[in-house]
C-alpha positions as YAML, in Angstrom:
chain: A
units: angstrom
residues:
- id: 1
  name: MET
  ca: [-11.66, 304.84, 123.98]
- id: 2
  name: LYS
  ca: [-12.37, 301.26, 123.70]
- id: 3
  name: GLU
  ca: [-11.08, 297.81, 124.22]
- id: 4
  name: VAL
  ca: [-9.30, 295.79, 121.61]
- id: 5
  name: GLU
  ca: [-12.02, 293.39, 120.55]
- id: 6
  name: ASN
  ca: [-11.50, 292.01, 116.98]
- id: 7
  name: ARG
  ca: [-9.26, 291.98, 114.01]
- id: 8
  name: GLU
  ca: [-10.74, 295.43, 112.86]
- id: 9
  name: ASP
  ca: [-9.42, 296.92, 116.15]
- id: 10
  name: LEU
  ca: [-5.98, 295.35, 115.41]
- id: 11
  name: SER
  ca: [-5.98, 296.36, 111.96]
- id: 12
  name: LEU
  ca: [-6.54, 299.96, 113.24]
- id: 13
  name: LEU
  ca: [-3.76, 299.76, 115.73]
- id: 14
  name: VAL
  ca: [-1.06, 298.08, 113.37]
- id: 15
  name: ARG
  ca: [-1.75, 300.78, 110.70]
- id: 16
  name: ALA
  ca: [-1.82, 303.80, 112.94]
- id: 17
  name: PHE
  ca: [1.50, 302.32, 114.50]
- id: 18
  name: TYR
  ca: [3.26, 301.67, 111.25]
- id: 19
  name: ALA
  ca: [2.36, 305.06, 109.98]
- id: 20
  name: LYS
  ca: [4.56, 306.68, 112.90]
- id: 21
  name: VAL
  ca: [7.36, 304.08, 112.27]
- id: 22
  name: ARG
  ca: [7.49, 304.62, 108.80]
- id: 23
  name: LYS
  ca: [8.06, 308.48, 109.40]
- id: 24
  name: ASP
  ca: [10.58, 307.99, 112.20]
- id: 25
  name: ALA
  ca: [14.09, 309.04, 111.16]
- id: 26
  name: GLU
  ca: [15.62, 306.17, 113.04]
- id: 27
  name: LEU
  ca: [13.28, 303.38, 112.41]
- id: 28
  name: GLY
  ca: [11.83, 304.40, 109.14]
- id: 29
  name: PRO
  ca: [14.89, 303.38, 106.94]
- id: 30
  name: PHE
  ca: [14.84, 299.90, 108.38]
- id: 31
  name: PHE
  ca: [11.18, 299.31, 107.36]
- id: 32
  name: ASN
  ca: [10.93, 301.67, 104.24]
- id: 33
  name: GLU
  ca: [14.01, 300.17, 102.54]
- id: 34
  name: THR
  ca: [12.91, 296.58, 103.36]
- id: 35
  name: ILE
  ca: [9.36, 296.16, 102.98]
- id: 36
  name: LYS
  ca: [8.09, 296.23, 99.17]
- id: 37
  name: ASP
  ca: [4.43, 295.80, 99.78]
- id: 38
  name: TRP
  ca: [3.20, 297.72, 102.64]
- id: 39
  name: GLU
  ca: [-0.44, 296.38, 102.33]
- id: 40
  name: GLU
  ca: [0.68, 292.74, 102.29]
- id: 41
  name: HIS
  ca: [2.75, 293.54, 105.24]
- id: 42
  name: LEU
  ca: [0.12, 295.33, 107.28]
- id: 43
  name: GLU
  ca: [-2.21, 292.24, 106.88]
- id: 44
  name: LYS
  ca: [0.71, 289.84, 107.84]
- id: 45
  name: LEU
  ca: [1.15, 291.88, 111.15]
- id: 46
  name: THR
  ca: [-2.41, 292.16, 111.81]
- id: 47
  name: ASP
  ca: [-2.49, 288.32, 111.48]
- id: 48
  name: PHE
  ca: [0.52, 288.32, 113.81]
- id: 49
  name: TRP
  ca: [-1.30, 290.18, 116.53]
- id: 50
  name: GLU
  ca: [-4.50, 288.43, 115.95]
- id: 51
  name: THR
  ca: [-2.80, 285.12, 116.59]
- id: 52
  name: THR
  ca: [-0.88, 286.68, 119.47]
- id: 53
  name: LEU
  ca: [-3.97, 288.19, 121.30]
- id: 54
  name: PHE
  ca: [-6.95, 285.95, 120.36]
- id: 55
  name: GLY
  ca: [-5.18, 282.67, 119.74]
- id: 56
  name: ILE
  ca: [-6.70, 282.68, 116.05]
- id: 57
  name: ARG
  ca: [-3.90, 280.82, 113.90]
- id: 58
  name: LYS
  ca: [-3.64, 283.00, 110.84]
- id: 59
  name: PHE
  ca: [-0.07, 284.19, 111.19]
- id: 60
  name: LYS
  ca: [2.72, 282.14, 109.20]
- id: 61
  name: GLY
  ca: [6.14, 283.34, 109.47]
- id: 62
  name: ASP
  ca: [9.35, 283.36, 111.54]
- id: 63
  name: PRO
  ca: [9.93, 286.88, 113.16]
- id: 64
  name: VAL
  ca: [13.21, 286.03, 114.30]
- id: 65
  name: LYS
  ca: [14.68, 284.99, 110.86]
- id: 66
  name: ALA
  ca: [13.17, 287.97, 109.47]
- id: 67
  name: HIS
  ca: [14.41, 290.43, 111.80]
- id: 68
  name: SER
  ca: [17.83, 288.75, 111.80]
- id: 69
  name: ALA
  ca: [17.69, 289.18, 107.88]
- id: 70
  name: VAL
  ca: [16.89, 292.89, 108.36]
- id: 71
  name: ASP
  ca: [19.80, 293.20, 110.83]
- id: 72
  name: ARG
  ca: [22.31, 291.78, 108.35]
- id: 73
  name: GLN
  ca: [21.12, 293.93, 105.51]
- id: 74
  name: PHE
  ca: [21.69, 296.87, 107.72]
- id: 75
  name: ASP
  ca: [25.36, 295.77, 108.83]
- id: 76
  name: ASN
  ca: [24.10, 294.66, 112.15]
- id: 77
  name: ARG
  ca: [22.97, 298.10, 113.36]
- id: 78
  name: ILE
  ca: [19.91, 297.17, 114.95]
- id: 79
  name: SER
  ca: [20.21, 298.07, 118.61]
- id: 80
  name: PRO
  ca: [18.36, 298.12, 121.88]
- id: 81
  name: ASN
  ca: [17.48, 301.94, 121.00]
- id: 82
  name: GLU
  ca: [15.38, 300.93, 117.91]
- id: 83
  name: PHE
  ca: [13.41, 298.24, 119.68]
- id: 84
  name: GLY
  ca: [12.96, 301.11, 122.56]
- id: 85
  name: ILE
  ca: [11.54, 303.71, 119.96]
- id: 86
  name: TRP
  ca: [9.36, 300.74, 118.34]
- id: 87
  name: LEU
  ca: [7.84, 300.05, 121.72]
- id: 88
  name: ASN
  ca: [7.32, 303.70, 122.76]
- id: 89
  name: TYR
  ca: [5.33, 304.06, 119.49]
- id: 90
  name: TRP
  ca: [3.42, 300.84, 120.18]
- id: 91
  name: ILE
  ca: [2.37, 301.74, 123.64]
- id: 92
  name: GLU
  ca: [1.63, 305.42, 122.44]
- id: 93
  name: THR
  ca: [-0.64, 304.11, 119.71]
- id: 94
  name: LEU
  ca: [-2.58, 301.70, 122.01]
- id: 95
  name: ASN
  ca: [-2.77, 304.45, 124.53]
- id: 96
  name: GLU
  ca: [-4.34, 306.82, 122.05]
- id: 97
  name: ASN
  ca: [-6.95, 304.50, 120.61]
- id: 98
  name: PHE
  ca: [-7.53, 301.83, 123.14]
- id: 99
  name: GLU
  ca: [-8.00, 300.97, 126.90]
- id: 100
  name: GLY
  ca: [-8.68, 297.84, 128.96]
- id: 101
  name: ARG
  ca: [-7.33, 294.18, 129.45]
- id: 102
  name: ASN
  ca: [-6.35, 293.47, 125.87]
- id: 103
  name: ALA
  ca: [-4.46, 296.76, 125.30]
- id: 104
  name: GLU
  ca: [-2.26, 295.90, 128.50]
- id: 105
  name: ILE
  ca: [-1.82, 292.38, 127.32]
- id: 106
  name: LEU
  ca: [-0.76, 293.90, 124.01]
- id: 107
  name: LYS
  ca: [1.74, 295.97, 125.60]
- id: 108
  name: GLU
  ca: [3.28, 293.17, 127.80]
- id: 109
  name: ARG
  ca: [3.45, 290.85, 124.92]
- id: 110
  name: ALA
  ca: [5.21, 293.77, 122.79]
- id: 111
  name: ARG
  ca: [7.66, 294.20, 125.64]
- id: 112
  name: ARG
  ca: [8.66, 290.43, 125.76]
- id: 113
  name: MET
  ca: [8.59, 289.97, 121.92]
- id: 114
  name: GLY
  ca: [11.11, 292.93, 121.47]
- id: 115
  name: THR
  ca: [13.33, 291.61, 124.15]
- id: 116
  name: HIS
  ca: [13.26, 288.17, 122.60]
- id: 117
  name: LEU
  ca: [13.76, 289.51, 119.19]
- id: 118
  name: TYR
  ca: [16.73, 291.52, 120.15]
- id: 119
  name: VAL
  ca: [18.14, 288.64, 122.09]
- id: 120
  name: SER
  ca: [17.69, 286.35, 119.00]
- id: 121
  name: ILE
  ca: [19.36, 289.05, 116.68]
- id: 122
  name: PHE
  ca: [22.37, 289.32, 118.79]
- id: 123
  name: GLU
  ca: [22.73, 285.51, 119.18]
- id: 124
  name: ALA
  ca: [22.50, 285.31, 115.26]
- id: 125
  name: ARG
  ca: [25.34, 287.75, 114.87]
- id: 126
  name: GLN
  ca: [27.70, 285.16, 116.78]
- id: 127
  name: THR
  ca: [27.10, 282.49, 114.21]
...
């Protein structure tokens, strides 16, 4: 086990995590039916987590807009349950591969992000 120290570590994390997500009966359809270029998506998510953890400004995108669009595409079926499954896979993947302060930071930031995204999706349904 090692600390999350760089982009390569984050790439390993993101790829291992999404390998699980893509196979999940509940989460898989949301991702597999939406994402057309997985390699591009995995690089973008590695950019996101690199920006989030290390402050390296590579990520360009709007996660709230993207997730709200997916929710609309699936008739507003994204629920707290999906975010719970997502978070459990994230923590499980971190625990399998990493330890230390940065792993704990990534867990906490994912918790906050999941809550923020779901609340934002819910609010977007009201408009």
